[in-house]
All heavy atoms as an XYZ file, in Angstrom:
776
protein
N      19.808     41.566    -76.400
C      19.149     41.858    -75.150
C      19.918     41.248    -73.994
O      20.286     40.087    -74.037
C      17.733     41.277    -75.136
C      16.697     41.893    -76.053
C      15.436     41.043    -76.031
C      16.393     43.300    -75.637
N      20.127     42.014    -72.937
C      20.756     41.481    -71.744
C      19.840     40.433    -71.137
O      18.643     40.630    -71.022
C      21.015     42.605    -70.747
N      20.412     39.305    -70.756
C      19.627     38.253    -70.141
C      18.888     37.360    -71.119
O      18.164     36.469    -70.710
N      19.066     37.595    -72.420
C      18.376     36.760    -73.405
C      18.846     35.323    -73.269
O      20.023     35.049    -73.144
C      18.644     37.275    -74.809
N      17.918     34.399    -73.276
C      18.241     32.982    -73.193
C      18.482     32.476    -71.794
O      18.765     31.302    -71.608
N      18.383     33.346    -70.789
C      18.608     32.919    -69.420
C      17.350     32.272    -68.864
O      16.237     32.752    -69.082
C      19.001     34.102    -68.526
C      20.340     34.743    -68.818
C      20.556     35.944    -67.911
C      21.469     33.746    -68.642
N      17.538     31.204    -68.130
C      16.427     30.525    -67.479
C      16.586     30.675    -65.973
O      17.638     30.342    -65.430
C      16.413     29.056    -67.866
N      15.570     31.189    -65.305
C      15.589     31.277    -63.844
C      15.320     29.901    -63.271
O      14.437     29.183    -63.747
C      14.537     32.264    -63.348
O      14.870     33.567    -63.754
N      16.093     29.544    -62.263
C      15.966     28.234    -61.635
C      15.994     28.417    -60.132
O      16.627     29.345    -59.626
C      17.122     27.331    -62.050
C      17.235     27.113    -63.520
C      18.485     26.310    -63.874
O      19.161     25.772    -63.017
N      18.789     26.249    -65.152
N      15.349     27.505    -59.416
C      15.364     27.566    -57.955
C      15.209     26.163    -57.385
O      14.489     25.331    -57.941
C      14.251     28.469    -57.442
N      15.888     25.946    -56.283
C      15.756     24.680    -55.572
C      14.581     24.758    -54.609
O      14.001     25.823    -54.393
C      17.037     24.386    -54.781
O      17.130     25.261    -53.656
N      14.287     23.657    -53.998
C      13.354     23.651    -52.876
C      14.067     24.291    -51.676
O      15.277     24.529    -51.718
C      12.963     22.211    -52.545
N      13.337     24.585    -50.628
C      13.955     25.074    -49.386
C      14.675     23.927    -48.696
O      14.316     22.757    -48.860
C      12.883     25.621    -48.433
C      12.322     26.948    -48.903
O      13.046     27.714    -49.568
O      11.149     27.225    -48.599
N      15.682     24.267    -47.908
C      16.397     23.320    -47.049
C      16.989     22.142    -47.805
O      16.705     20.978    -47.527
C      15.489     22.828    -45.920
O      15.033     23.918    -45.159
N      17.840     22.455    -48.785
C      18.580     21.431    -49.517
C      20.078     21.668    -49.338
O      20.504     22.750    -48.949
C      18.211     21.412    -51.019
C      16.745     21.084    -51.214
C      18.570     22.724    -51.695
N      20.873     20.670    -49.626
C      22.330     20.803    -49.512
C      22.976     21.194    -50.827
O      24.118     21.657    -50.838
C      22.948     19.492    -49.033
O      22.716     18.460    -49.990
N      22.247     20.992    -51.949
C      22.854     21.277    -53.254
C      21.778     21.446    -54.314
O      20.624     21.064    -54.116
C      23.823     20.158    -53.638
C      23.098     18.866    -53.938
O      22.804     18.573    -55.088
N      22.780     18.077    -52.922
N      22.219     22.001    -55.460
C      21.322     22.185    -56.590
C      22.162     22.201    -57.860
O      23.162     22.913    -57.936
C      20.546     23.502    -56.452
C      19.528     23.714    -57.526
C      18.366     22.964    -57.566
C      19.722     24.672    -58.507
C      17.412     23.162    -58.560
C      18.776     24.884    -59.500
C      17.620     24.120    -59.527
N      21.763     21.405    -58.857
C      22.455     21.368    -60.145
C      21.847     22.454    -61.036
O      20.684     22.378    -61.403
C      22.342     19.990    -60.814
C      23.044     19.999    -62.175
C      22.932     18.913    -59.913
N      22.647     23.489    -61.348
C      22.173     24.587    -62.187
C      22.297     24.292    -63.669
O      21.412     24.633    -64.438
C      22.956     25.881    -61.890
C      22.434     26.640    -60.721
C      23.126     26.649    -59.531
C      21.248     27.349    -60.796
C      22.656     27.352    -58.440
C      20.757     28.053    -59.717
C      21.461     28.057    -58.539
N      23.406     23.726    -64.089
C      23.642     23.577    -65.524
C      24.335     22.273    -65.855
O      25.028     21.684    -65.025
C      24.530     24.711    -66.081
O      25.832     24.591    -65.503
C      23.965     26.067    -65.783
N      24.153     21.856    -67.084
C      24.869     20.717    -67.629
C      26.160     21.222    -68.272
O      26.453     22.412    -68.231
C      23.992     20.011    -68.662
N      26.895     20.326    -68.888
C      28.143     20.693    -69.558
C      27.898     21.732    -70.634
O      26.840     21.764    -71.262
C      28.781     19.446    -70.163
N      28.890     22.582    -70.839
C      28.872     23.615    -71.874
C      27.726     24.612    -71.706
O      27.184     25.111    -72.682
C      28.859     22.992    -73.266
C      30.090     22.144    -73.489
O      31.195     22.538    -73.146
N      29.892     20.968    -74.030
N      27.348     24.868    -70.487
C      26.332     25.865    -70.158
C      26.969     26.889    -69.222
O      28.082     26.713    -68.747
C      25.116     25.224    -69.481
C      24.424     24.181    -70.320
C      23.625     24.811    -71.412
C      22.841     23.746    -72.177
N      21.920     24.297    -73.106
N      26.229     27.977    -68.951
C      26.777     29.070    -68.145
C      25.830     29.463    -67.021
O      24.614     29.375    -67.178
C      26.982     30.298    -69.023
C      27.893     30.065    -70.209
C      27.968     31.301    -71.053
O      28.697     32.224    -70.728
N      27.189     31.350    -72.127
N      26.418     29.938    -65.925
C      25.661     30.481    -64.803
C      26.028     31.948    -64.680
O      27.202     32.296    -64.540
C      26.009     29.738    -63.519
C      25.245     30.150    -62.261
C      23.759     29.832    -62.411
C      25.815     29.435    -61.045
N      25.023     32.828    -64.768
C      25.313     34.261    -64.734
C      25.060     34.894    -63.375
O      25.679     35.900    -63.041
C      24.528     35.002    -65.809
O      23.147     34.869    -65.579
N      24.152     34.320    -62.576
C      23.903     34.876    -61.242
C      23.379     33.791    -60.316
O      22.838     32.777    -60.768
C      22.902     36.026    -61.303
O      21.624     35.552    -61.678
N      23.568     34.018    -59.021
C      23.094     33.062    -58.026
C      22.824     33.798    -56.723
O      23.581     34.686    -56.327
C      24.143     31.974    -57.797
C      23.751     30.949    -56.745
S      24.970     29.626    -56.537
C      26.313     30.515    -55.753
N      21.736     33.432    -56.078
C      21.413     33.897    -54.738
C      21.185     32.663    -53.887
O      20.530     31.711    -54.328
C      20.137     34.764    -54.739
O      20.359     35.888    -55.582
C      19.786     35.233    -53.341
N      21.747     32.679    -52.690
C      21.578     31.548    -51.783
C      21.114     32.079    -50.438
O      21.734     32.972    -49.873
C      22.896     30.760    -51.622
C      22.687     29.556    -50.709
C      23.442     30.325    -52.969
N      20.001     31.531    -49.959
C      19.504     31.847    -48.622
C      19.833     30.672    -47.721
O      19.664     29.516    -48.123
C      17.990     32.055    -48.646
C      17.537     33.250    -49.439
C      16.024     33.351    -49.371
C      15.503     34.474    -50.217
N      14.033     34.531    -50.190
N      20.298     30.972    -46.512
C      20.627     29.909    -45.565
C      19.815     30.092    -44.295
O      19.272     31.167    -44.044
C      22.136     29.864    -45.254
C      22.602     31.157    -44.576
C      22.929     29.582    -46.523
C      24.005     31.081    -44.013
N      19.802     29.053    -43.476
C      19.099     29.100    -42.202
C      20.012     29.536    -41.075
O      20.824     30.442    -41.223
N      19.927     28.865    -39.956
C      20.621     29.266    -38.737
C      22.105     28.910    -38.723
O      22.847     29.378    -37.857
C      19.933     28.638    -37.531
N      22.572     28.105    -39.665
C      23.955     27.644    -39.669
C      24.808     28.419    -40.661
O      24.482     28.464    -41.845
C      24.011     26.141    -40.027
O      23.201     25.420    -39.096
C      25.422     25.610    -40.001
N      25.886     29.040    -40.196
C      26.844     29.679    -41.106
C      27.620     28.593    -41.830
O      27.764     27.472    -41.334
C      27.815     30.569    -40.327
O      27.139     31.652    -39.749
N      28.128     28.916    -43.000
C      28.891     27.925    -43.747
C      29.447     28.503    -45.024
O      29.690     29.709    -45.115
N      29.635     27.656    -46.009
C      30.294     28.015    -47.251
C      29.429     27.615    -48.436
O      29.015     26.460    -48.544
C      31.650     27.325    -47.347
C      32.556     27.732    -46.223
C      32.456     27.124    -44.972
C      33.479     28.753    -46.385
C      33.262     27.525    -43.918
C      34.290     29.152    -45.334
C      34.168     28.540    -44.110
O      34.958     28.942    -43.062
N      29.144     28.573    -49.306
C      28.448     28.295    -50.554
C      29.530     28.062    -51.595
O      30.456     28.860    -51.731
C      27.550     29.482    -50.967
C      26.946     29.247    -52.339
C      26.468     29.719    -49.923
N      29.426     26.966    -52.308
C      30.428     26.671    -53.328
C      29.775     26.218    -54.617
O      28.652     25.718    -54.607
C      31.437     25.644    -52.822
C      30.880     24.344    -52.356
S      32.145     23.161    -51.797
C      32.606     23.824    -50.218
N      30.482     26.451    -55.705
C      30.089     25.945    -57.018
C      31.148     24.958    -57.465
O      32.343     25.264    -57.458
C      29.982     27.078    -58.034
C      28.703     27.888    -57.963
C      28.813     29.129    -58.841
C      27.509     27.052    -58.375
N      30.689     23.794    -57.830
C      31.580     22.723    -58.263
C      31.344     22.430    -59.734
O      30.199     22.459    -60.203
C      31.318     21.469    -57.428
C      31.444     21.685    -55.920
C      30.620     20.675    -55.162
C      32.892     21.626    -55.511
N      32.407     22.146    -60.464
C      32.284     21.743    -61.867
C      31.958     20.250    -61.864
O      32.834     19.401    -62.021
C      33.575     22.038    -62.629
C      33.383     21.959    -64.133
O      32.320     21.491    -64.589
O      34.298     22.369    -64.852
N      30.668     19.966    -61.630
C      30.218     18.583    -61.475
C      28.746     18.489    -61.858
O      27.991     19.436    -61.664
C      30.408     18.126    -60.030
N      28.341     17.333    -62.360
C      26.945     17.119    -62.737
C      26.109     16.626    -61.568
O      24.887     16.638    -61.631
C      26.873     16.114    -63.887
N      26.767     16.181    -60.507
C      26.102     15.742    -59.272
C      26.971     16.184    -58.096
O      28.167     16.451    -58.256
C      25.905     14.209    -59.219
C      24.983     13.724    -60.319
C      27.232     13.484    -59.278
N      26.386     16.236    -56.920
C      27.143     16.584    -55.724
C      28.105     15.452    -55.389
O      27.688     14.300    -55.271
C      26.189     16.816    -54.549
C      26.860     17.282    -53.260
C      27.380     18.710    -53.421
C      25.879     17.200    -52.097
N      29.398     15.753    -55.242
C      30.335     14.700    -54.849
C      30.118     14.303    -53.388
O      29.420     14.994    -52.646
C      31.709     15.341    -55.059
C      31.471     16.801    -55.061
C      30.056     17.025    -55.472
N      30.731     13.220    -52.991
C      30.675     12.784    -51.602
C      31.368     13.797    -50.711
O      32.255     14.532    -51.160
C      31.377     11.429    -51.439
O      30.739     10.455    -52.229
N      30.984     13.823    -49.442
C      31.666     14.687    -48.483
C      33.156     14.367    -48.471
O      33.554     13.218    -48.604
C      31.090     14.490    -47.080
C      29.729     15.132    -46.914
O      29.340     15.991    -47.691
N      29.014     14.723    -45.897
N      33.964     15.399    -48.319
C      35.410     15.238    -48.303
C      36.069     16.352    -49.093
O      35.471     17.398    -49.349
N      37.296     16.116    -49.492
C      38.080     17.133    -50.203
C      37.450     17.448    -51.562
O      37.041     16.551    -52.290
C      39.509     16.651    -50.394
N      37.372     18.749    -51.870
C      36.847     19.219    -53.157
C      37.681     20.401    -53.632
O      38.390     21.033    -52.856
C      35.360     19.648    -53.069
C      34.455     18.466    -52.796
C      35.165     20.733    -52.033
N      37.584     20.700    -54.913
C      38.203     21.885    -55.497
C      37.102     22.682    -56.180
O      36.764     22.435    -57.337
C      39.296     21.494    -56.514
O      40.241     20.641    -55.863
C      40.001     22.724    -57.058
N      36.504     23.616    -55.454
C      35.394     24.365    -56.045
C      35.852     25.350    -57.107
O      36.980     25.835    -57.092
C      34.778     25.094    -54.853
C      35.851     25.181    -53.848
C      36.760     24.010    -54.078
N      34.944     25.653    -58.010
C      35.168     26.667    -59.031
C      35.013     28.053    -58.409
O      35.629     29.019    -58.827
C      34.142     26.455    -60.148
C      34.385     27.191    -61.406
C      33.438     26.652    -62.485
C      33.748     27.157    -63.847
N      34.958     26.657    -64.453
N      34.169     28.145    -57.364
C      33.909     29.387    -56.640
C      33.443     29.012    -55.244
O      32.759     27.996    -55.065
C      32.821     30.176    -57.375
C      32.425     31.460    -56.732
C      32.997     32.675    -56.930
C      31.371     31.676    -55.793
N      32.364     33.633    -56.162
C      31.356     33.036    -55.456
C      30.438     30.840    -55.186
C      30.449     33.585    -54.556
C      29.530     31.377    -54.293
C      29.552     32.745    -53.996
N      33.823     29.809    -54.234
C      33.404     29.542    -52.857
C      33.326     30.855    -52.094
O      34.147     31.755    -52.303
C      34.395     28.595    -52.180
S      33.921     28.122    -50.507
N      32.318     30.965    -51.200
C      32.133     32.174    -50.408
C      31.616     31.811    -49.024
O      30.649     31.066    -48.907
C      31.130     33.093    -51.099
C      31.089     34.457    -50.505
C      30.189     34.920    -49.584
C      31.983     35.529    -50.758
N      30.462     36.217    -49.258
C      31.575     36.620    -49.973
C      33.103     35.682    -51.582
C      32.232     37.843    -49.981
C      33.744     36.895    -51.589
C      33.323     37.955    -50.799
N      32.251     32.341    -47.994
C      31.756     32.136    -46.638
C      30.475     32.944    -46.464
O      30.418     34.123    -46.794
C      32.783     32.589    -45.615
C      32.239     32.374    -44.218
C      33.283     32.058    -43.230
N      32.590     31.650    -42.008
C      33.022     31.932    -40.820
N      34.151     32.573    -40.670
N      32.347     31.535    -39.766
N      29.443     32.297    -45.946
C      28.136     32.927    -45.780
C      27.742     32.836    -44.315
O      27.674     31.745    -43.750
C      27.088     32.234    -46.668
O      27.593     32.211    -48.007
C      25.777     32.972    -46.651
N      27.509     33.987    -43.706
C      27.211     34.043    -42.290
C      25.716     34.120    -42.024
O      24.979     34.788    -42.748
C      27.908     35.253    -41.662
C      29.422     35.273    -41.787
C      29.986     36.563    -41.211
C      30.048     34.071    -41.108
N      25.296     33.437    -40.981
C      23.920     33.506    -40.513
C      23.883     34.390    -39.276
O      24.841     34.429    -38.501
C      23.416     32.107    -40.144
O      22.153     32.190    -39.519
N      22.779     35.070    -39.082
C      22.612     35.869    -37.865
C      22.006     35.028    -36.741
O      21.545     35.550    -35.741
C      21.748     37.101    -38.137
C      20.324     36.754    -38.535
O      19.936     35.554    -38.512
O      19.574     37.685    -38.885
N      22.001     33.714    -36.910
C      21.390     32.805    -35.953
C      20.011     32.351    -36.408
O      19.455     31.406    -35.881
N      19.470     33.033    -37.394
C      18.176     32.684    -37.974
C      18.289     32.499    -39.479
O      17.772     31.543    -40.032
C      17.135     33.782    -37.691
O      17.054     33.979    -36.281
C      15.779     33.411    -38.222
N      18.978     33.445    -40.142
C      19.060     33.407    -41.602
C      20.280     34.188    -42.083
O      20.854     34.989    -41.348
C      17.800     34.000    -42.218
N      20.654     33.944    -43.314
C      21.724     34.670    -43.990
C      21.558     34.485    -45.484
O      20.714     33.709    -45.928
N      22.361     35.200    -46.265
C      22.239     35.081    -47.720
C      23.497     35.603    -48.397
O      24.276     36.361    -47.810
C      21.024     35.858    -48.226
N      23.676     35.197    -49.634
C      24.714     35.723    -50.497
C      24.121     35.820    -51.901
O      23.330     34.972    -52.305
C      25.991     34.838    -50.496
C      25.711     33.446    -51.013
C      27.107     35.484    -51.289
N      24.463     36.886    -52.611
C      24.031     37.067    -53.997
C      25.238     37.487    -54.812
O      26.032     38.318    -54.370
C      22.931     38.120    -54.086
N      25.389     36.902    -55.986
C      26.545     37.198    -56.829
C      26.145     37.151    -58.304
O      25.258     36.392    -58.682
C      27.710     36.219    -56.526
C      27.343     34.799    -56.869
C      28.984     36.615    -57.213
N      26.812     37.985    -59.100
C      26.666     37.958    -60.556
C      28.055     37.812    -61.151
O      29.006     38.411    -60.651
C      26.033     39.241    -61.071
C      24.569     39.354    -60.744
C      23.952     40.546    -61.437
O      24.445     41.655    -61.349
N      22.855     40.299    -62.144
N      28.160     37.034    -62.216
C      29.432     36.849    -62.897
C      29.354     37.467    -64.284
O      28.390     37.251    -65.011
C      29.778     35.368    -63.026
C      30.074     34.728    -61.724
C      31.265     34.745    -61.060
C      29.182     33.976    -60.907
N      31.157     34.052    -59.884
C      29.884     33.572    -59.764
C      27.842     33.614    -61.021
C      29.310     32.812    -58.755
C      27.266     32.869    -60.026
C      27.998     32.475    -58.907
N      30.394     38.218    -64.636
C      30.490     38.792    -65.964
C      31.944     38.684    -66.411
O      32.790     39.396    -65.863
C      30.040     40.251    -65.964
O      30.079     40.759    -67.276
N      32.255     37.775    -67.301
C      31.358     36.896    -68.027
C      30.827     35.782    -67.113
O      31.416     35.518    -66.061
C      32.239     36.320    -69.132
C      33.612     36.335    -68.556
C      33.657     37.557    -67.676
N      29.743     35.108    -67.528
C      29.180     34.027    -66.722
C      30.184     32.885    -66.524
O      31.097     32.702    -67.329
C      27.981     33.554    -67.554
C      27.647     34.717    -68.409
C      28.945     35.395    -68.710
N      29.989     32.130    -65.444
C      30.816     30.945    -65.194
C      30.423     29.849    -66.170
O      29.232     29.566    -66.345
C      30.617     30.437    -63.773
C      31.215     31.261    -62.651
C      30.893     30.624    -61.309
C      32.713     31.404    -62.809
N      31.400     29.241    -66.789
C      31.170     28.179    -67.764
C      31.364     26.825    -67.105
O      32.325     26.623    -66.362
C      32.125     28.328    -68.951
C      32.054     27.263    -70.026
C      30.684     27.274    -70.713
C      33.155     27.459    -71.044
N      30.471     25.901    -67.388
C      30.565     24.538    -66.863
C      31.201     23.625    -67.897
O      30.774     23.609    -69.045
C      29.179     24.025    -66.521
N      32.197     22.877    -67.492
C      32.773     21.848    -68.346
C      31.968     20.558    -68.194
O      31.557     19.953    -69.170
C      34.241     21.586    -67.970
O      34.951     22.811    -68.066
C      34.875     20.569    -68.891
N      31.712     20.169    -66.939
C      30.952     18.958    -66.638
C      29.522     19.303    -66.242
O      28.579     18.632    -66.594
C      31.636     18.175    -65.499
O      32.981     17.899    -65.878
C      30.913     16.876    -65.211
N      29.357     20.380    -65.489
C      28.085     20.855    -64.969
C      28.394     21.829    -63.856
O      29.535     21.904    -63.401
N      27.444     22.601    -63.408
C      27.649     23.491    -62.259
C      26.665     23.113    -61.170
O      25.459     23.276    -61.317
C      27.475     24.962    -62.643
C      28.682     25.600    -63.318
C      28.343     27.010    -63.783
C      29.875     25.627    -62.394
N      27.214     22.571    -60.091
C      26.427     22.174    -58.934
C      26.780     23.082    -57.775
O      27.947     23.204    -57.410
C      26.705     20.706    -58.568
O      26.313     19.881    -59.669
C      25.934     20.287    -57.325
N      25.779     23.747    -57.217
C      25.962     24.588    -56.038
C      25.784     23.707    -54.807
O      24.970     22.786    -54.795
C      24.944     25.720    -56.033
N      26.561     24.005    -53.768
C      26.476     23.235    -52.529
C      26.640     24.157    -51.337
O      27.273     25.212    -51.440
C      27.561     22.159    -52.504
N      26.070     23.751    -50.212
C      26.270     24.450    -48.951
C      26.997     23.502    -48.016
O      26.538     22.391    -47.752
C      24.950     24.909    -48.338
C      25.146     25.709    -47.085
C      25.661     26.992    -47.156
C      24.840     25.182    -45.849
C      25.879     27.740    -46.000
C      25.036     25.920    -44.690
C      25.551     27.196    -44.766
N      28.161     23.940    -47.533
C      29.019     23.128    -46.675
C      29.256     23.842    -45.359
O      29.369     25.071    -45.322
C      30.359     22.896    -47.376
O      31.256     22.207    -46.526
N      29.378     23.086    -44.294
C      29.636     23.692    -42.984
C      31.114     23.745    -42.637
O      31.472     24.337    -41.624
C      28.900     22.914    -41.875
O      29.305     21.536    -41.926
C      27.401     23.033    -42.032
N      31.999     23.176    -43.457
C      33.396     23.058    -43.036
C      34.419     23.889    -43.784
O      35.521     24.039    -43.294
C      33.848     21.585    -43.082
O      33.530     21.053    -44.362
C      33.176     20.779    -42.004
N      34.145     24.397    -44.952
C      35.148     25.225    -45.614
C      35.154     25.048    -47.106
O      34.441     24.217    -47.658
N      35.998     25.835    -47.756
C      36.036     25.827    -49.217
C      36.756     24.625    -49.802
O      36.546     24.296    -50.966
C      36.696     27.113    -49.725
S      35.632     28.555    -49.554
N      37.595     23.963    -49.024
C      38.343     22.816    -49.547
C      37.774     21.477    -49.111
O      38.223     20.436    -49.560
C      39.809     22.898    -49.127
C      40.490     24.118    -49.711
O      40.123     24.532    -50.822
O      41.393     24.665    -49.047
N      36.795     21.521    -48.200
C      36.204     20.290    -47.688
C      34.687     20.413    -47.711
O      34.137     21.347    -47.137
C      36.670     20.012    -46.248
O      38.091     19.976    -46.222
C      36.122     18.683    -45.743
N      34.031     19.478    -48.353
C      32.576     19.475    -48.419
C      32.011     18.663    -47.265
O      32.367     17.493    -47.087
C      32.105     18.871    -49.746
C      30.598     18.694    -49.905
C      29.885     20.041    -49.900
C      30.287     17.927    -51.183
N      31.185     19.299    -46.467
C      30.330     18.635    -45.483
C      28.943     19.201    -45.749
O      28.569     20.258    -45.228
C      30.783     18.915    -44.036
O      32.148     18.530    -43.895
C      29.926     18.145    -43.045
N      28.215     18.523    -46.619
C      26.935     19.034    -47.108
C      25.937     19.189    -45.969
O      25.819     18.326    -45.105
C      26.370     18.100    -48.176
N      25.237     20.321    -45.982
C      24.239     20.630    -44.965
C      22.949     21.056    -45.659
O      22.950     22.017    -46.432
C      24.747     21.753    -44.056
O      23.755     22.134    -43.129
N      21.873     20.366    -45.386
C      20.586     20.636    -46.051
C      19.860     21.798    -45.381
O      18.819     21.624    -44.758
C      19.726     19.373    -46.037
N      20.446     22.985    -45.523
C      19.881     24.170    -44.877
C      19.874     25.384    -45.797
O      19.857     26.512    -45.324
C      20.681     24.520    -43.596
O      22.056     24.698    -43.958
C      20.582     23.426    -42.563
N      19.884     25.165    -47.118
C      19.986     26.292    -48.051
C      18.895     26.242    -49.111
O      18.279     25.197    -49.350
C      21.357     26.275    -48.728
N      18.668     27.373    -49.734
C      17.826     27.480    -50.941
C      18.656     28.200    -51.992
O      19.211     29.266    -51.722
C      16.548     28.265    -50.666
C      15.688     28.408    -51.936
C      14.389     29.110    -51.674
C      13.610     29.287    -52.958
N      12.620     28.282    -53.187
N      18.757     27.614    -53.181
C      19.561     28.152    -54.260
C      18.660     28.690    -55.365
O      17.691     28.046    -55.757
C      20.451     27.050    -54.858
C      21.379     26.414    -53.860
C      21.005     25.296    -53.144
C      22.630     26.955    -53.629
C      21.865     24.707    -52.221
C      23.494     26.383    -52.716
C      23.104     25.268    -52.008
N      18.994     29.888    -55.873
C      18.271     30.477    -56.994
C      19.304     31.053    -57.957
O      20.350     31.551    -57.506
C      17.358     31.596    -56.506
C      16.252     31.101    -55.563
S      15.603     32.394    -54.507
C      16.875     32.487    -53.265
N      19.047     31.008    -59.250
C      20.006     31.561    -60.188
C      19.478     31.629    -61.600
O      18.354     31.199    -61.881
N      20.334     32.144    -62.475
C      20.006     32.237    -63.893
C      21.118     31.563    -64.685
O      22.295     31.922    -64.525
C      19.850     33.682    -64.327
C      18.604     34.321    -63.745
C      18.345     35.677    -64.359
O      19.244     36.476    -64.543
N      17.093     35.933    -64.699
N      20.719     30.635    -65.538
C      21.682     29.883    -66.333
C      21.177     29.758    -67.759
O      19.994     29.914    -68.044
C      21.870     28.493    -65.734
N      22.120     29.508    -68.675
C      21.756     29.205    -70.061
C      22.777     28.278    -70.660
O      23.803     28.033    -70.136
C      21.606     30.464    -70.902
C      22.903     31.194    -71.122
O      23.929     30.885    -70.538
N      22.859     32.183    -71.961
């Protein structure tokens, strides 16, 4: 069955990050809603959000706000595999630099 074993997960509103999976787990889809600030949604191979500064994300996408809200939705086939963990983050500065901003809601399916 498609989607067998997948667990839907969601963060609270207005957070800077969300840990989707532990090591040796997979993320098959993710939707991120943002507020008034445009920025970058990234996935890091990490069990916790690293400190602000230089990062090497596993995946990153610029997400634009219309001044009130914005969103991005993605599916991976095959799913993204976590070595350490998969932590999603919202940054205001770019794909190579994390400046965490607590203005996002993360939703996804992992197993």
